[in-house]
matplotlib code that plots the C-alpha trace (Angstrom):
import matplotlib.pyplot as plt

x = [0.0, 1.1, 1.8, -0.5, 1.8, 1.9, -0.3, -1.0, 0.1, -2.6, -0.9, 2.8, 3.9, 6.1, 8.3, 9.7, 12.2, 11.9, 13.7, 13.1, 9.6, 10.0, 11.4, 8.4, 7.2, 10.4, 11.2, 7.6, 8.4, 11.8, 10.7, 7.6, 9.6, 12.2, 9.1, 7.5, 10.9, 11.1, 7.9, 8.4, 11.8, 11.1, 7.6, 9.5, 12.0, 9.0, 7.1, 10.3, 11.3, 7.6, 6.9, 10.3, 11.4, 15.0, 15.2, 13.4, 16.3, 16.9, 19.0, 16.4, 13.4, 15.4, 15.8, 12.0, 11.2, 14.1, 12.1, 8.9, 10.6, 11.9, 8.4, 6.9, 9.6, 9.4, 5.7, 5.6, 7.6, 7.4, 3.7, 4.0, 7.1, 5.3, 2.2, 4.5, 6.5, 3.1, 1.7, 4.8, 4.2, 2.0, 0.0, 0.0, -2.2, 0.0, -1.7, -1.1, 2.3, 3.3, 1.5, 3.6, 6.6, 5.7, 5.4, 8.8, 10.3, 8.3, 9.6, 12.7, 14.6, 13.2, 16.0, 18.7, 17.5, 16.9, 20.5, 21.7, 20.0, 21.2, 24.8, 24.4, 23.0, 26.1, 28.5, 26.9, 27.2, 31.1, 32.1, 29.7, 28.6, 28.2, 25.8, 23.9, 21.1, 20.4, 20.3, 18.7, 15.3, 12.1, 10.8, 13.8, 14.1, 10.4, 11.0, 13.8, 12.2, 9.1, 11.4, 12.8, 9.6, 8.4, 11.5, 10.9, 7.6, 8.7, 11.4, 9.0, 7.2, 9.1, 6.4, 4.4, 6.2, 6.0, 2.4, 2.6, 4.5, 3.0, 3.6, 3.5, 4.4, 6.5, 5.1, 7.6, 9.4, 12.0, 11.6, 9.5, 8.5, 7.7, 11.4, 12.1, 14.8, 12.8, 9.7, 11.6, 13.0, 9.4, 8.0, 8.0, 8.0, 10.9, 12.6, 15.3, 13.7, 12.6, 16.1, 17.7, 15.1, 15.7, 19.6, 19.0, 16.6, 19.6, 22.0, 19.4, 18.3, 21.5, 24.9, 24.1, 23.2, 25.8, 28.4, 26.9, 27.1, 30.7, 31.4, 30.0, 32.0, 35.2, 34.9, 34.2, 37.2, 39.6, 38.0, 38.6, 42.1, 42.6, 41.1, 44.0, 42.0, 40.8, 37.3, 36.9, 37.6, 35.5, 32.4, 32.8, 32.8, 30.2, 28.2, 28.8, 29.0, 25.5, 24.8, 28.0, 27.1, 23.7, 25.1, 27.7, 25.1, 22.4, 24.8, 27.0, 23.9, 22.8, 26.3, 26.5, 23.4, 24.2, 28.0, 27.8, 24.8, 22.1, 22.5, 26.0, 24.5, 22.1, 18.5, 19.4, 22.1, 19.7, 17.2, 19.7, 21.3, 17.8, 17.0, 19.8, 18.5, 14.8, 15.0, 18.4, 19.0, 15.8, 16.1, 19.5, 18.6, 16.7, 19.2, 22.1, 20.5, 19.3, 22.8, 25.0, 23.2, 23.5, 20.5, 18.1, 19.6, 19.0, 15.6, 14.9, 16.2, 13.8, 10.8, 11.7, 12.0, 8.8, 7.1]
y = [0.2, 3.7, 6.0, 8.7, 11.1, 9.3, 8.9, 5.5, 5.6, 4.5, 5.8, 6.1, 9.1, 8.2, 11.4, 9.9, 12.1, 15.2, 18.4, 17.1, 17.9, 20.6, 17.9, 15.4, 15.3, 14.5, 11.7, 10.3, 10.1, 8.8, 6.0, 5.0, 4.6, 2.2, 0.2, -0.1, -1.2, -3.7, -5.1, -5.2, -6.9, -9.4, -10.1, -10.6, -13.1, -15.1, -15.2, -16.2, -19.1, -20.2, -20.0, -20.8, -24.8, -23.8, -21.9, -25.2, -25.8, -25.9, -22.7, -20.6, -22.4, -20.7, -17.4, -17.0, -17.7, -15.0, -12.6, -13.5, -12.9, -9.3, -8.4, -9.4, -7.8, -4.4, -4.2, -4.7, -1.5, 0.7, 1.7, 3.0, 4.8, 6.6, 7.3, 9.0, 11.0, 12.3, 13.2, 14.7, 12.2, 9.5, 8.4, 4.6, 2.8, 0.7, -2.5, -1.7, -0.9, -4.0, -6.0, -4.3, -5.1, -8.8, -8.4, -6.7, -9.8, -12.4, -11.6, -9.8, -13.4, -15.0, -13.9, -15.0, -18.7, -18.7, -17.2, -19.9, -22.7, -21.1, -21.3, -25.0, -25.6, -23.7, -25.8, -29.0, -27.9, -27.3, -29.5, -32.6, -32.4, -36.1, -36.2, -32.8, -34.3, -37.0, -34.6, -31.6, -33.2, -31.3, -32.5, -32.0, -28.5, -27.7, -29.1, -26.9, -23.9, -25.0, -25.5, -22.1, -20.3, -22.6, -21.6, -18.1, -18.1, -20.1, -17.5, -14.7, -16.0, -13.3, -11.0, -12.6, -10.9, -7.4, -7.7, -7.7, -4.4, -1.3, 2.2, 5.3, 9.0, 9.5, 8.1, 9.6, 7.3, 9.1, 6.6, 5.9, 2.6, 0.8, -0.4, -2.9, -1.0, 2.3, 0.3, -1.0, 2.3, 3.7, 0.9, 1.2, -2.7, -4.9, -6.0, -8.0, -11.4, -10.0, -9.0, -12.3, -13.9, -11.7, -12.3, -15.7, -15.4, -13.1, -15.9, -18.6, -16.0, -14.2, -15.6, -19.4, -18.9, -16.5, -19.2, -21.9, -19.6, -19.0, -22.7, -23.4, -20.6, -21.6, -25.2, -23.8, -21.7, -24.6, -26.4, -23.6, -23.6, -27.1, -26.8, -26.2, -25.8, -22.1, -23.5, -24.8, -21.6, -19.6, -22.1, -21.9, -18.1, -17.7, -20.2, -18.4, -14.7, -13.6, -15.3, -14.1, -10.4, -10.7, -12.0, -9.2, -6.5, -8.2, -9.0, -5.9, -3.6, -5.7, -5.6, -1.9, -1.5, -4.0, -3.5, -0.4, 0.2, 2.4, 5.1, 5.8, 6.8, 9.6, 8.9, 10.2, 7.6, 4.8, 5.6, 5.8, 2.5, 1.1, 2.3, 0.1, -3.3, -2.2, -0.7, -0.9, -4.7, -5.9, -3.6, -5.0, -8.5, -8.9, -6.6, -8.7, -12.0, -10.8, -9.0, -11.7, -14.9, -16.0, -17.9, -15.1, -12.6, -15.3, -16.0, -12.0, -11.7, -14.4, -12.9, -9.6, -10.8, -12.6, -9.3]
z = [0.0, -0.8, 2.3, 3.2, 1.5, -1.7, -4.6, -6.3, -9.8, -12.2, -15.3, -16.7, -18.8, -21.6, -22.5, -25.7, -27.4, -25.2, -26.6, -30.3, -30.2, -32.9, -35.2, -34.4, -37.5, -39.4, -36.6, -37.2, -41.1, -40.5, -38.2, -40.0, -43.3, -41.3, -40.0, -43.3, -44.5, -41.8, -42.6, -46.5, -46.3, -43.6, -45.5, -48.7, -47.0, -45.8, -49.0, -51.0, -48.5, -48.4, -52.1, -53.8, -53.8, -54.3, -50.9, -49.1, -47.0, -43.3, -43.3, -45.0, -42.8, -39.8, -41.9, -42.5, -38.6, -37.9, -40.1, -38.0, -34.9, -36.2, -37.0, -34.0, -32.0, -33.8, -34.0, -30.1, -29.8, -33.0, -33.2, -29.5, -30.0, -33.2, -31.1, -28.5, -31.1, -32.6, -29.4, -27.8, -25.0, -24.0, -20.7, -20.7, -18.0, -15.7, -16.6, -20.3, -19.9, -17.9, -20.7, -23.1, -21.4, -21.2, -25.0, -25.4, -23.1, -25.3, -28.7, -27.7, -26.9, -30.1, -32.5, -29.8, -29.9, -33.6, -34.3, -31.6, -34.0, -37.1, -35.8, -35.0, -38.4, -39.8, -37.6, -39.1, -42.7, -42.3, -39.6, -40.1, -43.9, -44.2, -41.4, -42.2, -44.3, -41.9, -38.8, -40.0, -41.4, -41.8, -38.7, -36.5, -37.9, -37.1, -33.3, -32.8, -34.1, -31.9, -29.1, -29.4, -29.3, -26.2, -24.4, -25.3, -23.9, -20.6, -19.8, -19.4, -16.3, -14.3, -15.4, -12.8, -10.4, -12.4, -12.1, -8.3, -8.1, -6.6, -8.0, -5.7, -6.5, -9.6, -12.9, -15.4, -17.9, -19.8, -22.9, -25.9, -24.5, -21.3, -20.6, -17.8, -16.0, -15.7, -14.6, -11.9, -10.8, -10.2, -7.9, -4.2, -3.7, -2.6, -6.4, -4.9, -5.9, -9.3, -9.8, -9.1, -11.2, -14.0, -13.9, -14.3, -17.2, -18.7, -18.1, -20.0, -22.8, -23.4, -21.9, -22.9, -26.5, -27.0, -25.6, -27.8, -30.9, -30.0, -29.5, -33.1, -34.6, -33.0, -34.3, -37.7, -37.5, -36.7, -39.5, -41.9, -40.6, -41.6, -45.1, -47.7, -50.7, -51.7, -52.9, -49.4, -47.8, -49.8, -49.5, -45.6, -45.5, -47.9, -46.0, -42.5, -43.7, -43.5, -40.3, -38.6, -39.7, -38.1, -34.8, -34.7, -35.4, -32.9, -30.1, -30.8, -30.0, -27.1, -25.6, -25.7, -24.0, -21.1, -20.7, -18.7, -16.0, -17.5, -14.5, -15.9, -19.3, -20.2, -21.3, -24.9, -25.1, -23.7, -26.4, -29.2, -28.2, -28.0, -31.4, -32.7, -31.8, -32.3, -35.5, -37.3, -36.6, -37.9, -41.0, -41.7, -41.7, -44.8, -46.6, -45.6, -46.6, -49.9, -50.9, -49.6, -50.5, -54.0, -53.9, -52.5, -55.1, -57.9, -56.8, -56.7, -60.1, -61.6, -59.7, -61.2, -64.6, -64.3, -63.2]

ax = plt.figure().add_subplot(projection="3d")
ax.plot(x, y, z, "-o")
ax.set_aspect("equal")
plt.show()
């Protein structure tokens, strides 16, 4: 319960990009264009992989689900951000903000697990090529993707503790969406247990997948060093190039955000870093796969010729 001199908070006030209100229409158009690019690029990948038989491989099956994850994670945040920009600031009920935070958690971890599966796929393709087809069968790929989504839903159970938090006094969030750290700063409840659970989830959903990706690529690196033929090296780099680029972009932005405490950074820096993984990374994924992958380029060229 709130103290006598405190008011129970029923709404949070999202400040958005304060100080840039006079550029709000420019920002709105810019981020709307980026959002439409994300939707168009990832939907194109989904349609191509779903309809073209030459892309019916395990790697592109995972790429399709990565595109779905990018659309879901971006759609969770960007529409709210556009709303905040358009109206300078936005009042959000506490229940809606926590539900929004739940969606951010639920879809935010999806790309991480899919990138981990894709790194294992690349490991098998290069280090165990003779067993690749026998292991990466369609039903196995489907179970792996289904398992990644199941784990993604499972690790968001810490939201149960967030729903029990009490908020009294201040209700201002200096961000463009309901961020977990800012919500915890406003609560008057004890957050030690929630912080511990969140730390465990970060280990399961962030550190362990990164360790598995590193192990996969270290194994690939040693195999590449053993290969003496130029064609073998070229094939290995072309096989892993797109995925490794996306891993570097995604984890690079995440590490920049979490390597230093948010209290040591200004709110403007936090917003800029958040934009990197909310907007830039999902927008780059289709571009990287369409430009670096010969099969995607060839399929796009055939489709444009037919049109």
